[in-house]
VODREN-535130 format. One record per residue (C-alpha): x, y, z. Coordinates in pm, 1 decimal, decimal comma, m for minus. Layout:
// VODREN-535130
+----------+----------+----------+
!     east !    north !       up !
+----------+----------+----------+
!        X !        Y !        Z !
...
+----------+----------+----------+
This chain:
// VODREN-535130
+----------+----------+----------+
!     east !    north !       up !
+----------+----------+----------+
!  m3136,2 !   m348,7 !    964,3 !
!  m2810,9 !   m542,0 !    974,7 !
!  m2577,5 !   m439,8 !   1259,1 !
!  m2199,2 !   m444,3 !   1245,2 !
!  m2021,4 !   m462,4 !   1580,9 !
!  m1683,5 !   m291,2 !   1576,9 !
!  m1421,9 !   m157,7 !   1815,4 !
!  m1168,7 !    118,8 !   1753,8 !
!   m874,5 !     86,6 !   1992,9 !
!   m653,6 !    394,2 !   2040,0 !
!   m938,2 !    568,6 !   1854,6 !
!   m795,0 !    920,1 !   1890,3 !
!   m992,0 !   1188,3 !   1707,6 !
!  m1180,8 !    927,1 !   1508,9 !
!  m1030,5 !    905,2 !   1160,1 !
!  m1069,1 !    526,2 !   1142,0 !
!  m1417,5 !    543,0 !   1296,0 !
!  m1522,8 !    810,5 !   1045,0 !
!  m1401,8 !    592,4 !    757,6 !
!  m1592,7 !    292,4 !    892,7 !
!  m1907,4 !    501,2 !    945,4 !
!  m1885,5 !    619,9 !    586,0 !
!  m1882,6 !    259,5 !    461,7 !
!  m2164,7 !    151,4 !    694,9 !
!  m2384,2 !    445,6 !    592,1 !
!  m2325,2 !    374,6 !    222,2 !
!  m2443,6 !     15,9 !    271,0 !
!  m2733,1 !    103,3 !    499,2 !
!  m2581,9 !    m80,2 !    795,6 !
!  m2618,6 !     10,2 !   1161,9 !
!  m2281,1 !     53,5 !   1332,8 !
!  m2243,5 !    m61,0 !   1694,6 !
!  m1908,1 !     99,5 !   1777,8 !
!  m1692,4 !     84,8 !   2090,1 !
!  m1420,9 !    353,2 !   2095,0 !
!  m1132,6 !    330,7 !   2342,6 !
!   m863,6 !    586,7 !   2421,3 !
!   m670,9 !    686,9 !   2732,2 !
!   m663,4 !   1063,5 !   2655,0 !
!   m977,9 !   1242,7 !   2770,6 !
!   m944,3 !   1522,6 !   2512,2 !
!   m940,4 !   1272,1 !   2225,4 !
!  m1239,7 !   1089,0 !   2371,2 !
!  m1424,4 !   1422,1 !   2398,1 !
!  m1352,2 !   1487,5 !   2029,9 !
!  m1463,2 !   1139,7 !   1928,2 !
!  m1783,2 !   1164,9 !   2131,3 !
!  m1872,7 !   1503,8 !   1980,4 !
!  m1854,7 !   1360,5 !   1627,6 !
!  m1969,0 !   1003,9 !   1698,6 !
!  m2232,1 !   1045,3 !   1969,5 !
!  m2385,3 !    702,0 !   1905,4 !
!  m2061,8 !    517,0 !   1987,0 !
!  m1979,3 !    364,1 !   2324,0 !
!  m1681,1 !    555,9 !   2466,4 !
!  m1426,5 !    421,0 !   2714,2 !
!  m1158,5 !    655,5 !   2848,0 !
!   m913,1 !    413,3 !   3010,1 !
!   m583,1 !    240,7 !   2948,9 !
!   m638,7 !    m74,7 !   2745,1 !
!   m445,1 !   m274,3 !   3002,4 !
!   m724,9 !   m217,9 !   3254,9 !
!  m1016,3 !   m307,3 !   3023,7 !
!  m1194,2 !   m642,1 !   2994,2 !
!  m1279,1 !   m671,5 !   2621,5 !
!  m1580,3 !   m892,4 !   2686,9 !
!  m1741,5 !   m649,1 !   2930,5 !
!  m1712,6 !   m335,3 !   2715,2 !
!  m1831,8 !   m501,9 !   2393,9 !
!  m2088,6 !   m750,6 !   2521,2 !
!  m1868,9 !  m1047,9 !   2437,2 !
!  m1860,7 !  m1043,4 !   2055,5 !
!  m1712,6 !   m838,4 !   1774,3 !
!  m1717,0 !   m836,5 !   1393,7 !
!  m1442,5 !   m583,2 !   1323,2 !
!  m1145,2 !   m454,4 !   1520,6 !
!   m927,5 !   m155,2 !   1432,7 !
!   m621,8 !    m66,7 !   1639,1 !
!   m367,2 !    212,1 !   1606,0 !
!   m114,1 !    134,1 !   1881,3 !
!    122,4 !    407,7 !   1994,3 !
!    376,2 !    460,6 !   1719,1 !
!    612,2 !    726,5 !   1856,9 !
!    866,7 !    476,2 !   1984,4 !
!    885,8 !    302,5 !   1647,5 !
!    904,2 !    614,3 !   1433,4 !
!   1229,4 !    748,6 !   1290,4 !
!   1095,3 !   1099,5 !   1359,8 !
!   1186,0 !   1059,6 !   1726,7 !
!   1557,9 !   1075,9 !   1644,7 !
!   1800,2 !    912,0 !   1886,4 !
!   1584,9 !    922,8 !   2198,0 !
!   1585,4 !    611,0 !   2418,1 !
!   1313,7 !    352,0 !   2365,5 !
!   1036,2 !    294,3 !   2619,2 !
!    958,9 !    m75,3 !   2584,0 !
!    631,1 !    m44,5 !   2772,5 !
!    482,3 !    189,9 !   2513,4 !
!    610,2 !    m35,2 !   2235,4 !
!    417,3 !   m325,6 !   2384,5 !
!     72,5 !   m173,5 !   2323,7 !
!     40,2 !   m382,6 !   2007,2 !
!      4,4 !   m692,3 !   2227,2 !
!   m337,8 !   m556,7 !   2330,7 !
!   m452,2 !   m650,6 !   1980,0 !
!   m377,5 !  m1019,4 !   2031,7 !
!   m549,1 !  m1009,3 !   2369,6 !
!   m866,3 !   m867,5 !   2215,5 !
!   m840,6 !  m1109,2 !   1921,9 !
!   m821,3 !  m1408,3 !   2154,6 !
!  m1108,3 !  m1285,0 !   2373,8 !
!  m1355,6 !  m1177,8 !   2103,4 !
!  m1251,3 !  m1352,6 !   1778,7 !
!  m1341,3 !  m1063,5 !   1545,8 !
!  m1372,8 !  m1165,9 !   1182,1 !
!  m1137,8 !   m890,4 !   1062,7 !
!   m861,2 !   m694,2 !   1232,0 !
!   m684,6 !   m388,5 !   1087,2 !
!   m377,3 !   m249,8 !   1264,8 !
!   m221,5 !     81,3 !   1159,2 !
!    127,4 !    201,2 !   1247,1 !
!    437,6 !    367,3 !   1103,3 !
!    638,0 !    157,3 !    853,3 !
!    919,8 !    127,0 !   1110,8 !
!    687,5 !    m89,6 !   1320,8 !
!    814,3 !   m378,1 !   1106,2 !
!   1157,1 !   m339,9 !   1270,4 !
!   1014,1 !   m397,8 !   1622,2 !
!   1263,5 !   m610,8 !   1811,4 !
!   1437,6 !   m653,8 !   2148,0 !
!   1621,1 !   m360,7 !   2302,4 !
!   1965,8 !   m373,3 !   2458,5 !
!   2107,6 !   m247,9 !   2786,2 !
!   2147,0 !    101,5 !   2636,6 !
!   1770,1 !    121,8 !   2572,4 !
!   1828,3 !    110,3 !   2199,5 !
!   1708,5 !   m158,0 !   1953,5 !
!   1946,4 !   m447,9 !   1892,5 !
!   2027,2 !   m420,1 !   1522,9 !
!   2113,2 !   m787,6 !   1498,5 !
!   1759,1 !   m879,2 !   1611,8 !
!   1564,8 !   m616,8 !   1419,3 !
!   1210,2 !   m727,4 !   1336,4 !
!   1206,6 !  m1034,1 !   1565,5 !
!    927,2 !   m909,4 !   1792,1 !
!    718,0 !   m794,6 !   1496,1 !
!    746,9 !  m1141,7 !   1341,8 !
!    649,8 !  m1297,9 !   1674,0 !
!    349,9 !  m1066,5 !   1699,2 !
!    232,8 !  m1167,3 !   1350,2 !
!    288,4 !  m1529,7 !   1448,1 !
!     65,3 !  m1486,0 !   1753,1 !
!   m219,9 !  m1366,7 !   1531,1 !
!   m167,5 !  m1658,5 !   1293,5 !
!   m168,5 !  m1900,5 !   1586,0 !
!   m520,5 !  m1778,9 !   1664,3 !
!   m635,4 !  m1885,2 !   1317,5 !
!   m595,3 !  m1558,3 !   1131,1 !
!   m465,2 !  m1514,7 !    779,4 !
!   m233,9 !  m1213,3 !    806,3 !
!    m73,7 !   m979,3 !    555,7 !
!    101,2 !   m642,2 !    587,1 !
!    157,7 !   m356,4 !    342,8 !
!    274,2 !      3,6 !    347,5 !
!     12,8 !    223,9 !    177,3 !
!     16,4 !    589,9 !     75,8 !
!   m302,8 !    774,5 !    167,5 !
!   m271,5 !    997,7 !   m140,0 !
!   m343,8 !    686,7 !   m348,7 !
!   m691,2 !    671,8 !   m191,3 !
!   m802,8 !   1031,1 !   m233,0 !
!   m626,9 !   1209,0 !     54,3 !
!   m454,2 !   1544,3 !     10,4 !
!   m152,4 !   1415,6 !    206,2 !
!    117,0 !   1161,8 !    120,5 !
!    102,1 !    998,9 !    463,6 !
!    256,8 !    649,7 !    441,8 !
!    153,8 !    395,1 !    702,3 !
!    191,1 !     23,9 !    759,5 !
!   m135,6 !   m169,5 !    768,5 !
!   m166,8 !   m522,1 !    900,3 !
!   m489,6 !   m697,1 !    798,0 !
!   m589,3 !  m1019,9 !    972,8 !
!   m885,7 !  m1230,4 !    858,6 !
!  m1028,7 !  m1512,4 !   1068,3 !
!  m1067,2 !  m1801,5 !    827,4 !
!  m1279,8 !  m2024,3 !   1050,4 !
!  m1145,8 !  m2350,7 !    917,1 !
!  m1148,6 !  m2400,6 !    540,9 !
!  m1405,8 !  m2125,1 !    475,9 !
!  m1277,3 !  m1823,6 !    293,9 !
!   m913,3 !  m1922,8 !    279,7 !
!   m696,9 !  m1730,0 !     37,2 !
!   m492,7 !  m1410,9 !     26,8 !
!   m599,5 !  m1098,7 !    210,7 !
!   m773,9 !   m857,4 !    m28,1 !
!   m627,6 !   m506,7 !    m39,0 !
!   m811,6 !   m199,8 !   m169,1 !
!   m719,0 !    m85,8 !   m516,8 !
!   m577,7 !    268,3 !   m542,9 !
!   m811,2 !    531,4 !   m682,9 !
!   m549,3 !    803,6 !   m736,4 !
!   m192,2 !    827,1 !   m863,9 !
!     76,4 !   1091,6 !   m926,9 !
!     23,8 !   1282,4 !  m1250,4 !
!    193,0 !   1096,7 !  m1532,5 !
!    169,8 !    755,6 !  m1366,6 !
!     50,1 !    477,9 !  m1596,7 !
!   m198,1 !    267,1 !  m1399,1 !
!   m198,0 !   m110,9 !  m1431,1 !
!   m567,6 !   m144,7 !  m1351,5 !
!   m804,4 !    111,4 !  m1503,9 !
!   m795,3 !    488,7 !  m1499,6 !
!   m678,9 !    657,0 !  m1181,0 !
!   m746,2 !   1013,8 !  m1079,1 !
!   m445,6 !   1242,2 !  m1017,4 !
!   m332,5 !   1292,5 !   m659,9 !
!   m527,2 !   1568,0 !   m486,2 !
!   m329,1 !   1889,4 !   m446,2 !
!   m268,5 !   2060,8 !   m116,0 !
!   m400,0 !   2371,1 !   m295,8 !
!   m751,7 !   2226,2 !   m250,1 !
!   m744,5 !   2235,8 !    129,5 !
!   m569,6 !   2570,4 !    181,2 !
!   m769,8 !   2879,6 !    276,0 !
!   m626,3 !   3134,1 !     36,4 !
!   m801,8 !   3420,4 !    214,5 !
!   m569,8 !   3370,3 !    512,2 !
!   m244,6 !   3532,2 !    401,7 !
!    m20,7 !   3514,7 !    700,4 !
!    241,1 !   3780,2 !    770,1 !
!    548,7 !   3902,0 !    589,9 !
!    870,8 !   3724,1 !    679,5 !
!   1029,8 !   4068,4 !    711,9 !
!    996,1 !   4311,5 !   1001,1 !
!    845,6 !   4068,1 !   1252,5 !
!    864,2 !   4146,0 !   1623,1 !
!   1019,8 !   3803,1 !   1663,2 !
!   1223,9 !   3692,7 !   1366,1 !
!   1171,4 !   3348,8 !   1218,8 !
!   1429,4 !   3090,1 !   1317,3 !
!   1742,1 !   3088,2 !   1096,0 !
!   1668,0 !   2730,5 !    986,2 !
!   1317,3 !   2830,8 !    880,8 !
!   1453,7 !   3121,5 !    676,2 !
!   1708,2 !   2886,6 !    518,1 !
!   1429,0 !   2651,3 !    415,1 !
!   1223,7 !   2938,2 !    275,6 !
!   1525,8 !   3039,5 !     69,6 !
!   1566,0 !   2680,7 !    m49,2 !
!   1201,0 !   2673,6 !   m149,4 !
!   1235,4 !   3002,6 !   m334,5 !
!   1530,8 !   2865,8 !   m529,1 !
!   1340,8 !   2544,0 !   m605,5 !
!   1012,5 !   2697,7 !   m718,7 !
!   1104,0 !   3048,1 !   m832,3 !
!   1453,2 !   2992,7 !   m971,2 !
!   1790,0 !   3107,2 !   m842,2 !
!   1717,3 !   3458,7 !   m969,8 !
!   1375,0 !   3616,3 !  m1022,5 !
!   1311,6 !   3630,5 !  m1394,7 !
!   1258,1 !   3973,1 !  m1554,9 !
!    893,0 !   4027,2 !  m1649,1 !
!    673,6 !   4260,7 !  m1848,1 !
!    423,5 !   4496,5 !  m1684,3 !
!    118,4 !   4676,6 !  m1816,1 !
!     16,8 !   5000,7 !  m1643,8 !
!   m325,8 !   5036,1 !  m1479,4 !
!   m489,0 !   5285,5 !  m1244,1 !
!   m578,7 !   5172,0 !   m894,4 !
!   m432,9 !   4826,5 !   m900,3 !
!   m613,0 !   4513,1 !   m787,7 !
!   m533,3 !   4162,6 !   m676,8 !
!   m619,5 !   3890,7 !   m922,9 !
!   m681,7 !   3519,5 !   m905,9 !
!   m353,0 !   3346,2 !   m987,5 !
!   m546,4 !   3068,4 !  m1160,6 !
!   m718,9 !   3303,5 !  m1411,4 !
!   m580,9 !   3503,8 !  m1704,4 !
!   m511,7 !   3872,2 !  m1658,5 !
!   m774,5 !   4101,3 !  m1812,2 !
!   m703,9 !   4333,5 !  m2103,3 !
!   m501,2 !   4633,8 !  m1988,2 !
!   m652,7 !   4966,7 !  m2088,4 !
!   m509,4 !   5236,3 !  m1858,4 !
!   m177,4 !   5407,6 !  m1853,9 !
!    m44,2 !   5461,4 !  m1502,1 !
!     50,0 !   5253,6 !  m1201,0 !
!    323,6 !   5069,6 !  m1021,2 !
!    428,3 !   4707,0 !  m1049,3 !
!    317,2 !   4371,8 !   m912,4 !
!    477,2 !   4031,8 !   m941,3 !
!    323,1 !   3689,4 !   m888,6 !
!    505,1 !   3427,2 !   m683,6 !
!    431,3 !   3055,6 !   m690,4 !
!    317,7 !   2919,0 !   m352,2 !
!    486,8 !   2631,7 !   m178,3 !
!    467,9 !   2447,4 !    151,8 !
!    743,3 !   2403,2 !    402,5 !
!    760,5 !   2116,5 !    649,3 !
!    917,2 !   2219,5 !    978,8 !
!   1029,1 !   1871,9 !   1078,6 !
!   1393,5 !   1776,5 !   1051,3 !
!   1501,7 !   1726,9 !    691,5 !
!   1171,6 !   1843,5 !    537,9 !
!   1190,0 !   1950,0 !    173,4 !
!    988,1 !   2234,1 !     16,1 !
!    681,8 !   2103,2 !   m165,5 !
!    455,4 !   2263,4 !   m427,2 !
!     91,3 !   2324,0 !   m338,1 !
!     m2,9 !   2125,9 !   m649,2 !
!    122,1 !   1818,0 !   m462,4 !
!    m42,0 !   1661,0 !   m155,9 !
!     71,3 !   1784,7 !    184,3 !
!    358,6 !   1605,9 !    356,5 !
!    272,2 !   1364,6 !    635,7 !
!    101,5 !   1562,9 !    911,6 !
!    286,1 !   1520,7 !   1240,1 !
!    141,9 !   1576,6 !   1586,2 !
!    301,2 !   1921,3 !   1598,1 !
!    124,5 !   2016,7 !   1277,0 !
!    452,5 !   2161,8 !   1155,0 !
!    361,1 !   2256,7 !    800,3 !
!    381,5 !   2617,9 !    688,0 !
!    254,2 !   2798,5 !    381,7 !
!    474,6 !   3029,4 !    179,7 !
!    177,6 !   3195,8 !     17,1 !
!    127,0 !   3330,0 !   m333,3 !
!     23,6 !   3690,3 !   m357,9 !
!     78,6 !   3987,0 !   m585,3 !
!    382,4 !   4171,1 !   m463,9 !
!    407,8 !   4548,0 !   m496,7 !
!    740,4 !   4680,3 !   m624,1 !
!    678,0 !   5041,4 !   m710,0 !
!    344,7 !   5139,5 !   m565,1 !
!     m8,0 !   5113,7 !   m694,6 !
!   m156,7 !   4910,2 !   m963,5 !
!     31,1 !   4690,7 !  m1209,7 !
!    m43,9 !   4364,4 !  m1383,5 !
!    261,3 !   4025,1 !  m1446,5 !
!    321,8 !   3874,8 !  m1748,8 !
!    647,3 !   3676,1 !  m1791,9 !
!    868,0 !   3750,2 !  m2090,9 !
!    809,3 !   3394,2 !  m2211,7 !
!    441,4 !   3479,2 !  m2280,4 !
!    296,8 !   3702,0 !  m2554,9 !
!    236,8 !   4070,8 !  m2483,0 !
!   m108,0 !   4166,9 !  m2360,7 !
!   m335,4 !   4369,4 !  m2589,0 !
!   m139,8 !   4662,0 !  m2736,3 !
!   m332,8 !   4987,3 !  m2733,3 !
!   m260,8 !   5327,1 !  m2883,1 !
!    m83,9 !   5445,6 !  m2567,4 !
!    261,9 !   5347,9 !  m2446,8 !
!    165,6 !   5095,2 !  m2175,9 !
!    425,6 !   4823,4 !  m2158,1 !
!    750,4 !   4835,8 !  m1968,6 !
!   1027,5 !   4594,2 !  m1867,8 !
!   1088,8 !   4544,2 !  m1496,3 !
!   1365,7 !   4355,8 !  m1319,0 !
!   1244,7 !   4318,7 !   m959,3 !
!   1490,3 !   4417,2 !   m690,5 !
!   1285,2 !   4328,4 !   m382,1 !
!   1022,0 !   4069,2 !   m303,8 !
!    793,5 !   4035,0 !     m3,8 !
!    693,7 !   3688,2 !    111,9 !
!    417,2 !   3587,9 !    350,3 !
!    448,6 !   3296,7 !    590,4 !
!    208,0 !   3117,1 !    821,5 !
!    150,1 !   2772,1 !    966,5 !
!   m137,2 !   2571,2 !    823,4 !
!   m445,4 !   2593,2 !   1043,9 !
!   m605,6 !   2289,6 !   1215,5 !
!   m903,2 !   2311,2 !    977,7 !
!   m668,5 !   2282,4 !    678,9 !
!   m473,3 !   1994,9 !    832,4 !
!   m798,0 !   1815,4 !    915,8 !
!   m920,1 !   1856,2 !    557,7 !
!   m594,3 !   1707,9 !    427,9 !
!   m657,7 !   1406,6 !    652,4 !
!  m1005,5 !   1355,1 !    508,0 !
!  m1210,6 !   1480,1 !    802,5 !
!  m1541,4 !   1629,2 !    685,5 !
!  m1605,4 !   2001,5 !    703,4 !
!  m1723,9 !   2102,6 !   1048,6 !
!  m1556,1 !   1815,4 !   1232,0 !
!  m1517,4 !   1927,3 !   1592,7 !
!  m1191,0 !   1905,0 !   1788,8 !
!  m1183,6 !   1943,1 !   2165,8 !
!   m908,3 !   2117,5 !   2359,3 !
!   m661,2 !   2384,6 !   2255,6 !
!   m518,5 !   2448,9 !   1911,5 !
!   m215,1 !   2242,9 !   2013,1 !
!   m444,9 !   1961,6 !   2125,6 !
!   m633,2 !   1972,9 !   1795,3 !
!   m314,7 !   1954,1 !   1588,3 !
!   m186,7 !   1665,1 !   1800,7 !
!   m509,8 !   1475,6 !   1742,8 !
!   m496,7 !   1537,2 !   1368,9 !
!   m131,9 !   1428,3 !   1350,1 !
!   m213,0 !   1105,8 !   1535,3 !
!   m527,4 !   1034,9 !   1332,8 !
!   m587,0 !    774,2 !   1066,0 !
!   m656,6 !    930,1 !    726,1 !
!  m1031,2 !    893,2 !    663,6 !
!  m1034,7 !    799,6 !    292,9 !
!   m775,6 !    529,2 !    346,5 !
!   m966,4 !    390,2 !    644,6 !
!  m1283,9 !    372,1 !    437,4 !
!  m1100,5 !    189,0 !    159,0 !
!   m957,5 !    m64,2 !    404,5 !
!  m1298,6 !   m119,9 !    569,4 !
!  m1496,2 !   m176,2 !    247,8 !
!  m1414,6 !   m545,1 !    194,6 !
!  m1437,0 !   m650,1 !    563,4 !
!  m1782,0 !   m491,8 !    596,3 !
!  m1896,3 !   m659,2 !    275,3 !
!  m1766,9 !   m993,1 !    401,1 !
!  m1949,8 !   m964,9 !    732,2 !
!  m2267,6 !   m887,1 !    537,2 !
!  m2208,8 !  m1189,2 !    315,5 !
!  m2130,8 !   m991,0 !     m0,2 !
!  m1873,1 !  m1167,2 !   m214,4 !
!  m1614,1 !   m963,4 !   m398,0 !
!  m1371,3 !  m1082,6 !   m661,0 !
!  m1004,2 !  m1068,1 !   m564,3 !
+----------+----------+----------+
């Protein structure tokens, strides 16, 4: 069996490794993987899900690449620390030491000469440049260090290209956008030409694809556990933060309208909750209260986050996991048992009894909860049952730092084929 030797630097929870393993398994290839991370909790997670990999829990600065890999490598993935490049960090001072972790990639490239290198980071990584005396980037020299870093890879004989890709375009249920730098070792004249990028498999609904039919973006609805309702936003022991309530109100205005629309009710004994994705049944009884259906939406808790429908992918998942669900449920207005059709739809079956009434709702209850780690992990492409070590906070941090699995698999497909000697058309 053919063996592929690979290393995953800053491996974290293992999103990139999981994508690579998926490709190797599909091709019947044995994967000899070295996974490196300085955080013991992340290494514990990676080891639980990738027990056959070689795990190194150390700072990359203290590691000899030749010793931990046996002196050779086919593929190298690296996800250097991105927090000091990201705009999400606001106006905090820059730590230049943490920004320099990308230079570990060139050190490993020079020592091991892997045939392919993939580096993942936030799009702002392209602005990497010198910092001034105030510990802030020098705007006049924005991007200089990034260009120098690319130049260092090219000086080692690599053909290098960089693109910002959206993981939703590759089958993820999140619109996480990341910069990917792909470097291919040409080895003289052999194989020269542009870097090959994976073709998208998905697109927003209504997008006209240039190359073949694309599936619609996966909805966040797919990864949400609808049995987990959360709690009402009213009457909590500790009230939600004013900003959170403001965003909930903004989402209500966006998805439900400025005013709740009057709706028709049909009376029924007992009352029951119904699937919001199925038609209401025929109404045959005469008494009951009233229920209304509200459209669900998600609410990012990061600064400036906009409400987003559950029919769209989730927003980018940050290390705090700050995405909440404003959940759809049938809301009782007057007591027991009513079923909601809007006035824009035809009346339900009309029977011989007086069973239809017009209701203008005066009060609405709304449930609110944060998305669970299992839901966030599913949005990032991790398979069901993927194990995360540490606390809930640790798990969310690992998921927020992870590489989306579907995107990683798409980026690995051509490099693995090339190492195996399979030729693909550009």
